[in-house]
C-alpha positions, 0 to 999 in steps of 0.5 A: 163473841164477835162483840168481844173481838170488836171491843179489843180492836177498839182498845187496841187503837186507843193504846196506839194513839196514846203512845204516838201522842207520848212520843211526841211529847218527848221530842219537842219542848212545847210550852205547856198550855197557857191557862185559860185567861180568867175573865176579870170582873167587870169594873164597877160603875163608878159610884155617883159622886157624893153630893157636895154638902149644901153650903151653910146658911149665911148667918142672919145679919145682926139687927141694925141698932135702933137709931139714936132719937134725934136731938131735940132742936134748940129752942129758938132764942127769944127775940130782942125787944127794941123800940123805934121812935118816929120823929113825926106822926105815922104816915107813908114817910115811915113805910119801910118801917111799918112794912118791916113790922107787918111783913114779919122782917124784924121777926126774921132778924130775931127782933121784936120791935115796937114803933112809937109815933113822934109829934109836935112835942116828941123829939126822937133824939132826946128819947133815945139819948135818954134810953126811953127808946132804942132807935130813932129816925130824924134828920141828919142836920139835927143829929150833927147838932146832937154831936156838937152837944157831945150826945153820943148817937150814931147814924147807921142808915139814911133811908132818903138819899135825897133830902125831900127839903124843898121850895114850891111855887104854884104852876100858875105863878109862872115861876119855872127856874131859880132865876125866877125867884128873884124879886119874889116873896118866899114864905118859910119855916125855920128848919131844914128846908129853908137852910137847904133852899138858902144853900141852894140859892147861894150854889147857883148864884142867886142872892137870898136877899134878892127875895123878900122873905116872910116867916109864915110857919107850915100854913099852906094858906099863904101860897094858895091865896097869893100872900107869897109867891114861894113856900119852903116845903117837904117835897113829899107832903105839902105839894101833894096837899096843894094838888089835892086842893086844885092847885098844881105846884112846881117843886125845886129840890136843892138836891137836884141843884147840887146841895146833896144831903140825905134825910130819915136817918136811923140812929141809936146810942154809941154804947148800943151800936158797940154792944149790939151790932147784929141787932143794929145791922138787923134793924137796917136790913129789915127796913131796907127790905120794908121800902123795897116791899113798899114800892114793889107792892104800893097798895098792900104797903098803903094798907099797912100804913093806913091801918096804923091810923085810919082815921087820920090818913087819906088814901089818896093823899098817901098814895101821892106821897109814896110816889114822891118818896120813891124818887127820895129813896131809890136814887142811883146810889141807893140802887147800887149801894143799897137803901139807906147806904150813906156817903161821906160827902153828903155828911160834909155837905149837911155839916157846910149848911149847917155852919153856913145857915144852921148856926152850928159853931162847933167842929163835929168829927163826922166819922164818929157821927155815922157808920156804914158797918152795915153795908160793908 
């Protein structure tokens, strides 16, 4: 029974508490209880960024086009064949031409040059005029006479600026000046040296008739044995021969006494000159180079020249001749203007000498006789 009473009492207390709670609820407008905050689901971790797509590979470069084959080089033009006629037998007087051939200077100018010798009965002027040779070498006085006869030739270079025509006396004779010529016996050969000697004497106030004149040709014996005191010569030849025989000589060159003329003239026909200017100037340049080489390399130049005619050329004599020729070729004018270059005044002097002493009696237009085209 005690348990029932106790349970009843508890129940009554619970009812009382419930009534009080209900009464309070009616007196206040209490807000309904906020619903429990719902927990937002945790933000998802950002996803790893999508990898950027790999760049597309560069397209392979187009293969380089095969280079076009280089054009075949133009074949070298065939060299121009020409000939050069000397006025005398081969010797160092023509070193420029022989060296130009041996060292390839003609070939570099596109030329194939045949060098033909001269001699006693061989005239380079006649052969070039006739067309047998393309070019020739000769004396300027002789070329003036050709012009007087209307032979249509033209000179394009004179390689001996100083004409070697001269007169010699043995050193033992005691002849040292032109004044010492008076009363002496002079042996001469007709030609350039004798004409130039007369002009030299006249220019320096000496009458040639005050000398005893004897025609002796080219023989050295009369001066060596004392038959004559003086002899007309080429300074590049006879005085050297006399010295080699033990007779040192003194040489008087008209060029050094005011009679300035030139020699060793390169010429061709007017027609060939006008039709082939490059060939003409190629010849001029090559021979000039040949002279330059000869003076800078005399031993090799002598080898070249002597090989042309070893039986008749003596090395000692040719070496002395080459040294004498150097003085004729390398004048101050030649050094300044070029080996072989020309001056109008020298042609005027030749013309005057030929008129006075050589028998030239026809007017010659000097401007038609030579051309400095290759030196301009």
